[in-house]
Each structure stands twice: as structure tokens, then as C-alpha cells.
C-alpha positions in Angstrom: -22.1 25.1 30.4 -18.5 23.8 31.0 -16.3 23.0 28.5 -13.5 20.9 28.5 -10.0 21.6 26.8 -8.0 19.4 24.3 -5.4 17.6 26.2 -2.1 18.4 24.4 -0.8 14.7 24.8 -3.7 12.7 23.2 -1.9 12.8 19.7 1.6 11.8 21.1 -1.1 9.1 23.0 -2.9 7.5 20.4 0.6 7.4 18.0 1.8 5.5 20.7 -1.0 3.1 20.7 -1.1 3.3 16.9 2.6 2.4 17.2 2.2 -0.3 19.7 -0.4 -2.3 18.0 1.3 -2.3 14.4 4.2 -2.9 16.2 2.6 -5.9 17.6 1.5 -7.0 14.2 4.8 -6.5 12.5 6.9 -8.1 14.8 5.2 -11.4 15.1 7.6 -12.8 12.6 11.2 -12.2 11.8 10.3 -12.0 8.2 9.3 -9.2 6.2 5.4 -9.5 4.9 5.6 -8.9 1.3 8.3 -9.2 -1.5 8.2 -5.3 -2.5 9.4 -4.1 0.3 12.7 -5.6 0.2 13.1 -3.3 -3.3 11.7 -0.4 -1.5 14.0 -0.3 1.6 17.3 -1.6 -1.0 16.2 1.7 -3.4 16.2 4.0 -0.5 19.8 2.7 0.5 20.6 3.8 -2.6 19.3 6.8 -2.7 20.8 7.7 0.6 24.4 6.3 -0.4 24.3 6.9 -4.2 21.9 10.0 -5.1 18.4 11.0 -4.9 18.8 9.8 -8.6 20.9 6.6 -8.7 21.9 4.5 -11.9 18.9 1.8 -12.2 20.4 -0.6 -14.6 18.7 -4.0 -13.0 15.9 -4.4 -15.5 17.3 -3.9 -19.2 14.8 -5.6 -20.6 11.7 -3.6 -19.2 10.2 0.2 -19.3 11.9 0.0 -16.2 15.6 0.1 -18.1 18.3 2.7 -17.2 17.4 5.2 -19.9 13.6 5.3 -19.3 13.5 4.4 -15.3 11.0 6.7 -13.2 11.0 6.1 -9.3 6.9 6.6 -9.1 7.2 6.2 -5.6 10.0 9.2 -5.0 9.1 10.3 -2.1 8.1 6.8 -0.1 11.6 6.4 -0.8 12.7 9.6 0.5 11.0 9.0 3.7 12.7 5.5 3.9 15.9 7.0 4.0 16.2 7.3 8.3 15.5 4.0 8.1 18.3 2.5 5.7 21.0 3.1 9.0 21.9 -0.8 10.2 20.1 -3.8 9.3 17.5 -2.8 6.2 15.1 -5.6 6.9 14.7 -3.9 10.8 14.8 -0.8 8.7 11.5 -1.6 6.8 9.7 -2.9 9.4 10.1 -0.2 11.7 9.2 2.3 9.1 6.1 0.4 8.4 5.0 0.6 11.9 5.9 4.6 11.7 4.4 4.9 8.5 1.3 3.2 9.7 0.7 5.0 12.8 1.0 8.3 11.4 -1.8 7.2 8.7 -4.0 6.3 11.6 -3.2 9.5 13.3 -4.1 11.5 10.5 -7.6 9.8 10.6 -7.8 10.7 13.7 -6.6 14.3 12.9 -9.5 14.3 10.5 -12.2 13.5 12.8 -11.2 15.5 15.5 -10.9 18.6 13.2 -14.6 17.8 12.3 -15.3 17.3 15.9 -16.5 13.9 15.7 -17.7 12.9 19.0 -15.3 10.3 20.6 -13.1 11.2 17.9 -10.0 9.1 19.6 -12.3 6.0 19.9 -13.3 5.5 16.1 -9.7 6.3 15.5 -8.5 3.5 17.6 -11.2 1.7 16.2 -8.8 1.5 12.7 -6.5 -1.3 14.7 -9.9 -3.6 14.6 -11.5 -2.4 11.5 -10.1 -5.5 9.4 -7.7 -7.8 9.9 -6.2 -7.9 6.2 -6.2 -4.1 6.2 -3.9 -4.5 9.0 -1.7 -6.8 7.0 -1.7 -4.5 4.1 -0.9 -1.7 6.7 2.2 -3.6 7.7 4.2 -4.1 4.6 7.0 -1.5 3.8 4.9 0.2 1.0 3.3 3.2 0.3 -0.1 2.4 0.6 -0.1 3.6 4.5 1.5 7.1 3.5 -1.3 7.4 1.0 -4.2 6.6 3.2 -2.9 9.5 5.5 -2.8 11.5 2.3 -6.1 11.2 1.3 -7.1 11.5 4.8 -6.0 14.9 4.7 -7.3 15.4 1.2 -11.0 14.8 2.3 -10.2 16.9 5.4 -9.4 20.1 3.3 -12.1 19.5 0.6 -14.4 19.9 3.6 -12.8 22.4 5.3 -12.8 24.1 1.9 -8.5 24.2 2.2 -7.8 24.5 -1.5 -4.3 25.8 -1.6 -3.3 23.1 0.4 -5.5 20.2 -1.3 -3.6 21.8 -4.1 -0.1 21.2 -2.7 -0.9 17.9 -1.7 -2.0 16.9 -4.7 1.3 18.0 -6.2 3.1 15.9 -3.1 1.1 12.8 -3.9 2.1 13.0 -6.9 5.9 12.0 -6.0 5.0 9.7 -3.3 2.9 7.3 -5.1 1.5 6.2 -8.6 -2.0 6.4 -6.9 -2.2 10.0 -6.5 -5.5 10.1 -9.5 -7.1 8.9 -6.2 -7.0 12.4 -5.3 -8.8 13.7 -8.5 -11.6 11.0 -7.9 -12.3 12.5 -4.8 -12.2 15.6 -6.1 -15.2 14.3 -8.5 -17.3 12.8 -5.8 -16.6 16.0 -3.4 -18.5 17.3 -6.5 -21.4 15.5 -6.6 -21.8 15.1 -2.8 -21.9 19.2 -2.6 -24.3 18.4 -5.7 -26.2 15.8 -4.1 -26.9 17.8 -0.3 -26.8 21.3 -1.2 -28.4 21.7 -5.0 -24.9 23.5 -6.6 -21.8 22.4 -8.0 -18.4 23.4 -6.5 -15.7 22.9 -9.0 -12.8 24.9 -7.2 -11.7 22.1 -5.6 -11.5 20.0 -8.6 -9.5 23.4 -9.9 -6.5 22.8 -7.6 -6.5 19.6 -7.1 -6.0 19.1 -11.2 -3.5 22.1 -10.9 -1.4 20.3 -8.3 -1.4 17.4 -10.3 -0.8 18.5 -13.4 2.0 20.6 -12.0 3.6 17.1 -10.1 4.0 15.3 -13.4 5.8 18.1 -15.4 8.0 19.5 -12.7 9.3 15.9 -11.8 12.8 14.7 -11.0 11.7 11.9 -14.0 9.9 14.3 -16.2 9.1 13.3 -19.2 9.3 9.1 -18.8 7.3 9.9 -15.6 4.0 10.7 -17.6 4.8 7.8 -19.9 5.6 5.4 -17.2 2.2 6.6 -15.9 -0.1 5.8 -18.3 1.6 2.2 -19.6 1.8 1.1 -15.9 -2.2 2.5 -15.3 -3.9 1.6 -18.5 -3.4 -2.2 -18.2 -5.0 -2.4 -14.8 -7.7 0.2 -15.5 -8.7 -1.7 -18.9 -7.5 -5.4 -18.1 -6.2 -4.9 -21.7 -3.6 -7.3 -20.9 -3.3 -10.9 -20.3 -0.6 -10.5 -18.0 -0.7 -12.5 -14.9 -0.2 -10.1 -12.2 0.0 -9.9 -8.6 -2.6 -11.7 -6.5 -3.6 -8.3 -5.0 -5.0 -7.6 -8.3 -7.5 -10.4 -8.2 -10.6 -10.5 -5.7 -11.0 -11.6 -2.5 -13.8 -14.4 -2.6 -17.2 -13.7 -0.5 -16.1 -15.8 2.4 -12.8 -14.2 2.6 -14.1 -11.0 2.9 -16.6 -12.0 5.0 -13.5 -13.4 7.2 -10.8 -10.7 7.4 -13.5 -7.4 7.0 -16.0 -8.5 9.1 -15.7 -5.2 11.0 -15.5 -3.0 8.3 -19.0 -4.2 6.6 -20.5 -4.0 10.1 -19.1 -0.3 10.8 -20.4 0.5 6.9 -24.1 -1.0 7.5 -24.4 1.0 10.9 -23.7 4.0 9.2 -26.3 3.4 7.0 -28.3 2.4 10.2 -27.6 5.9 11.4 -28.8 7.7 8.3 -32.0 6.6 8.9 -32.2 6.9 12.7 -30.9 10.8 12.2 -34.1 12.0 10.7 -32.3 14.8 9.0 -31.1 15.8 5.8 -27.4 14.1 5.7 -24.9 16.9 5.0 -22.6 17.5 2.3 -19.5 15.9 4.3 -21.3 12.2 5.2 -22.5 12.3 1.7 -18.9 12.7 0.5 -18.1 9.8 2.8 -20.5 7.4 2.0 -19.6 8.0 -1.9 -16.1 6.9 -1.1 -16.8 4.1 0.8 -18.6 2.9 -1.6 -16.8 3.4 -4.3 -13.8 1.5 -2.4 -16.0 -0.9 -1.7 -16.6 -1.7 -5.4 -12.7 -0.9 -6.3 -12.4 -4.2 -3.6 -14.5 -6.5 -5.1 -12.2 -6.1 -8.3 -8.9 -6.2 -6.6 -8.4 -7.1 -2.9 -5.2 -4.6 -3.3 -8.0 -2.3 -1.8 -8.7 -3.3 1.4 -5.7 -0.6 2.4 -9.0 2.4 1.9 -12.4 0.6 1.9 -12.1 -0.3 5.7 -10.9 2.9 7.0 -13.7 4.7 4.8 -16.0 2.6 5.9 -15.7 3.7 9.8 -14.8 7.1 7.9 -18.4 7.4 7.1 -20.0 5.3 10.0 -18.1 8.2 12.2 -20.0 11.0 10.5 -23.6 9.4 10.2 -23.5 8.6 13.6 -22.5 12.0 14.3 -25.8 13.5 14.8 -27.1 11.4 16.7 -23.8 11.1 19.2 -23.6 15.0 19.8 -26.2 15.4 21.9 -24.9 13.3 24.0 -20.8 14.3 24.6 -19.8 17.4 26.5 -19.6 21.0 24.7 -16.1 20.8 23.7 -13.7 20.0 20.8 -11.5 17.1 22.7 -14.3 14.4 22.3 -13.9 13.6 25.9 -15.3 9.7 26.9 -17.3 11.0 30.0 -20.1 12.9 30.0 -20.2 16.2 32.3 -18.9 16.0 35.9 -21.7 16.2 38.2 -22.7 12.2 37.2 -20.7 9.4 38.7 -19.1 5.8 38.1 -20.7 4.3 34.8 -23.3 6.6 34.5 -20.4 9.1 33.6 -19.9 7.3 30.4 -22.7 8.0 27.7 -24.3 4.7 26.0 -22.6 5.1 22.6 -19.2 5.6 24.0 -20.1 2.4 25.7 -20.9 0.7 22.3 -17.8 2.2 20.9 -15.6 0.8 23.6 -17.2 -2.7 23.0 -16.8 -2.4 19.1 -13.1 -1.4 19.5 -11.9 -3.9 22.2 -13.7 -6.9 20.6 -12.6 -6.1 17.1 -9.0 -5.6 18.0 -9.1 -8.8 19.9 -10.5 -10.2 17.0 -8.3 -8.6 14.3 -4.5 -8.4 15.9 -4.1 -11.4 16.6 -5.5 -12.9 13.0 -3.1 -10.5 11.6 -0.3 -11.7 13.3 -1.3 -15.2 11.7 -1.0 -13.5 8.2 2.3 -12.0 8.9 3.8 -15.6 10.5 2.8 -16.9 7.1 5.4 -15.0 5.1 8.6 -16.2 3.6 11.4 -16.0 5.2 13.6 -13.4 5.1 16.6 -15.3 4.0 15.2 -16.6 1.0 17.6 -16.3 -2.2 20.2 -15.0 0.6 22.8 -17.8 -0.4 22.3 -18.0 -4.0 23.0 -14.2 -4.4 26.0 -14.5 -2.5 27.2 -16.8 -4.5 26.2 -14.5 -7.4 27.7 -11.6 -6.1 31.2 -13.6 -5.4 31.6 -15.8 -8.8 30.3 -13.7 -11.5 31.0 -10.4 -13.5 29.9 -7.3 -12.4 26.9 -6.3 -14.2 26.4 -9.9 -15.7 22.4 -10.7 -16.3 20.9 -13.2 -14.6 18.0 -15.3 -16.2 15.1 -15.5 -13.2 11.8 -18.1 -13.9 10.3 -16.0 -11.9 9.2 -12.4 -11.9 8.4 -11.4 -8.4 11.9 -13.3 -7.0 13.7 -9.4 -8.2 12.6 -7.6 -4.9 14.8 -10.1 -2.6 17.6 -11.0 -5.5 17.7 -6.7 -5.7 17.6 -6.9 -1.9 20.7 -9.0 -1.7 22.5 -8.2 -4.7 22.9 -5.3 -6.8 26.2 -6.7 -8.2 23.5 -8.5 -11.7 21.3 -6.9 -13.8 17.9 -9.1 -14.0 14.7 -9.9 -16.4 11.6 -9.1 -14.9 10.8 -7.4 -11.7 7.9 -5.4 -9.5 5.2 -6.1 -12.5 5.5 -8.8 -15.3 4.0 -6.1 -17.5 7.2 -4.2 -17.4 8.3 -6.5 -19.3 5.4 -7.4 -21.7 5.5 -3.9 -22.8 8.7 -3.2 -23.0 9.5 -6.2 -26.0 5.6 -8.6 -26.1 7.8 -11.5 -28.2 10.4 -11.6 -25.8 8.5 -11.8 -22.8 6.2 -14.6 -24.4 9.5 -16.3 -25.1 10.6 -16.0 -21.5 7.4 -17.3 -20.5 7.3 -20.2 -22.7 10.9 -20.8 -21.1 10.1 -20.7 -17.6 7.1 -23.2 -18.0 9.5 -25.7 -19.5 8.0 -25.6 -22.9 11.5 -25.1 -25.1 14.0 -27.4 -25.0 17.5 -26.3 -25.1 16.5 -23.0 -23.5 20.2 -22.4 -23.1 20.7 -21.1 -26.4 18.1 -18.3 -26.3 19.1 -17.5 -22.6 22.2 -16.3 -24.0 21.5 -14.9 -27.2 18.0 -13.5 -27.0 18.1 -12.5 -23.5 22.2 -11.8 -23.6 21.9 -13.9 -20.1 24.7 -15.4 -18.6 23.3 -17.2 -15.2 20.1 -18.3 -14.5 18.4 -18.5 -11.1 15.3 -20.7 -10.2 13.5 -22.3 -7.2 13.2 -25.5 -7.2 9.4 -25.5 -7.8 10.4 -24.8 -11.8 10.1 -28.7 -11.9 9.6 -28.4 -16.0 12.1 -25.7 -16.6 14.5 -28.0 -14.1 13.9 -31.1 -16.7 14.9 -29.4 -19.2 18.0 -27.5 -18.2 18.8 -31.0 -17.0 18.4 -32.3 -20.6 20.4 -28.5 -21.8 24.6 -29.6 -22.8 24.5 -25.6 -22.5 23.5 -25.2 -18.6 25.7 -25.9 -16.1 24.3 -26.0 -12.5 26.9 -24.3 -9.9 25.1 -23.9 -7.0 22.0 -25.4 -5.3 20.5 -24.6 -1.6 17.2 -26.0 -0.5 15.4 -22.7 -2.2 17.0 -22.3 -5.3 19.4 -23.5 -8.3 22.1 -21.6 -10.3 23.1 -22.5 -13.7 25.3 -21.1 -15.8 25.1 -20.7 -19.6 28.5 -22.2 -21.0 27.4 -22.7 -24.5 25.0 -20.6 -26.6 
């Protein structure tokens, strides 16, 4: 039987398509889609200019203070360094495009190595699987590289490449604090093998666990990395804090999910249908994909941030579930050619599964890419707080502390101004864990529940200046009646007060 060889240019061609698709979304707006990207690109810049472990005095009243600072995205920031030459905003946007394209290529590589028919078509479906997923992949954060790591981890689990799994797990710890997901993947693999092959295979867990343990112990920030990981993750897992965190930790309602991720739900449902149509025993690989998609689906119902993982793993499950049905209709090769054997001509050369998949890719991409563009276009202006930050740099002593009325203003303030230090940032629990009483006082002040707040701002927080947006009306009313606060700057985005009397 005639065999087709794998086109050497295919990975590059796919990467180019992924790159172009994500660039179209990313540059639908000059703005960055998320606050945290400003922090990540600026810290990468500091790592390039000051060393891989720069001083971090910027959040002294949090568990990220100078003595306890842990860069829990260390390798991600290293990967960002090449994008810190020139305009940091543009560098951050291009980094998001490149990293998401690499993650999508990793999913294709999983399909290719597992000889999934039409692997390149299945991979291109990532560009339409969910507009919320595409939006999240457009953020300059570690999620995209994390997806690529999990795709490789999945592949090496089913290929039994245990040493590679161990090394990947080690690197995952240094990359991103979502590294426990690799351990979860190993546990799901144990169950998948147990239910399909009636045996227990602990070896992957041993290598994954060993890699994670070494990554924690052999770490540039040991031992504070261990303390931070426990403090940071435990409240999220147990809901042990009443602190209002970012919206990403709260679920979509059903209508939102159907609107922004319908293709991924269709892909998952089609995989379930394929299991019935195949009429054969499910493989351990397919079982692992099913369990992984189910887990991420349950996690997505708890927190919208897991839209980063459910759609691609729903697609991975669908591809593996349909493989027994489509395998008999493809050429006998490893390149997943679209066309059937060459004796057929015209449209008859295209198999029905390929035609359906082509339609799915085109329809969903034409639906999801414009929706993701629209979401990007709704981003806050990239120059938000640029004027206020410039005033602070030019008119305040170096390292003087700024009292902010919003914890999520920190990334932008940090992006424009490393001249000052701040109170809270990246996650409000970082300050709450450091000093619960101080955190509660800060919340009361920012809500406008404290009269003459200047005395507390100075004595309790050690701050000489206050930065607030214009939406904190209650606080602004208190500040207007406080002789200890002098308004020194105002524009259409923010107000700055100087503390003139304790």
C-alpha cells in the first residue's frame, strides 16, 4: 500500500497559521487584555536589566515583601526576556501571540505522535473551539505555555517516556504555580490504565512526583517558594478566605458558557457519541483524555479561568474518541493527509470525516475569532494611570509608599513606576495573609467607612501618598473632608493625594 511521508514544512506552516490567527485577535486593539500582563513584562525587563533575581521592594505589606518574595512564574519571565527590547507593551502582546501558537503546536504534536487521522485539522480547530479560550490565550500570562506543557505531559504519559515526564515536571515548577496539574494528570492516568487495562501503573506518578519535589527543593527561591505555594494555593482550593479575588476565580453562568464555549461542548459531546459508534473497548489514551476533559469541565464550572484547559482537552478527547472510526478512512501514513489515495479525483478524494472536520474548523473559527477580537477591544486603555505614575516618579522621594484604593491597580502602576512602593497587588490575599487586621483596615478605608483616613494611611501603612481611581466615590468624599490629605494631581483616570498631616 502506498505510504505518504510527513511534509517537513508542516510544523512551520501550522505555527504560522496559529501565529496569524492569534495576532489577528491580539492586535484588534492596541491595549493589553489583562492587567497582570503589565506586571509580567515589567518584571521580565527588570530581570534582564538587574539580574534574574532582582530586588522586589514593591509590596512590603504582603507575602511578596522583599524578604519573602518568590517569583512563581520564574521560567515564564525568563521566556519573556527576549520581548523586553523596545516597547514593553508591544513586546508583551507579541509574546502572547508566540506562546499561544507554540501551545497549539504542542497539541498538534500530541495528535501527530499518536497518529490521529487529520492531526493538523484537529489542531486547527483550536482557533475556533472557544472564544473565551482564545481570549485567555491572548493574555500575557503563563497559561498558554502551561497548556503546552500539559499537552507534552499527556503525550509522554501515554508513550511511557517517564524520564521526560520527570524533567518536564521539574521545569513546570519553575514555570508556573499550576504545576500540581501535572500530578493530577498522573493520577488520572493511573485510573485510566486501571479501568481499561486492569492494572496499576505507578511509575508515571513516581517520576512526576520526583520531578515536582526536586523542582521545589532545587529552586532559586528555596525555601520561601514552599511557604508561598501553601499560602497561595490553599485558600483557593478550600475557599478558606472571604477575600474578594479576581473575577477569573468565579464561574460563568450557563448562558455565558454556552455563548463563549459552545464548540468545545459540541466537541466533547461528539466524542461521547463516537465512543458509542466505535463499538470497541476504549483505550487507556482515550480514557485519560475523557477523564482530563471531565475534570477541567468541573473546574470550569467552579472558576472561569479553567476555560484555558477545558476546550483544548475536550478537543483532544474528541480527536482520540473519533480515531477508531476515522482511521480506516485515511491513507496508511503518519502524516494525517487530508486526501484519500491518489486514484480518486476531485471532491471524491476528500473523506467524509475530513469534510465534516473542515466545516467545523471554518465555521467555529469564523465565529470565535471575531468574538475574541471583540473581547480584546473591550480592554482598558494601555495608558491607564500613565499620567499619575509619571507625576509620582517626578514629584515623590524614591521608595516612598503609595496607598492604593484597588489591589488590581498595582500591575499598571508597577509597569509605569518602579520609583515607588505599594500596598497590595496581584492577589488581595497576599496582603490579607501578611496582616489580616491591616488588610481589613485597608478595605474599610477604601470603601469610605473611615473618617479622616490620613492618620491611618500615615501611621498604620507608612504611606505618604494616595492613588485612587475616580470610581471610589465614598473614599473621595472622606478625602475631601480630611485636612490631612492634599490633592496634588488629578486627570480623567486618577487622583493623587499627599499625606500632609498624620
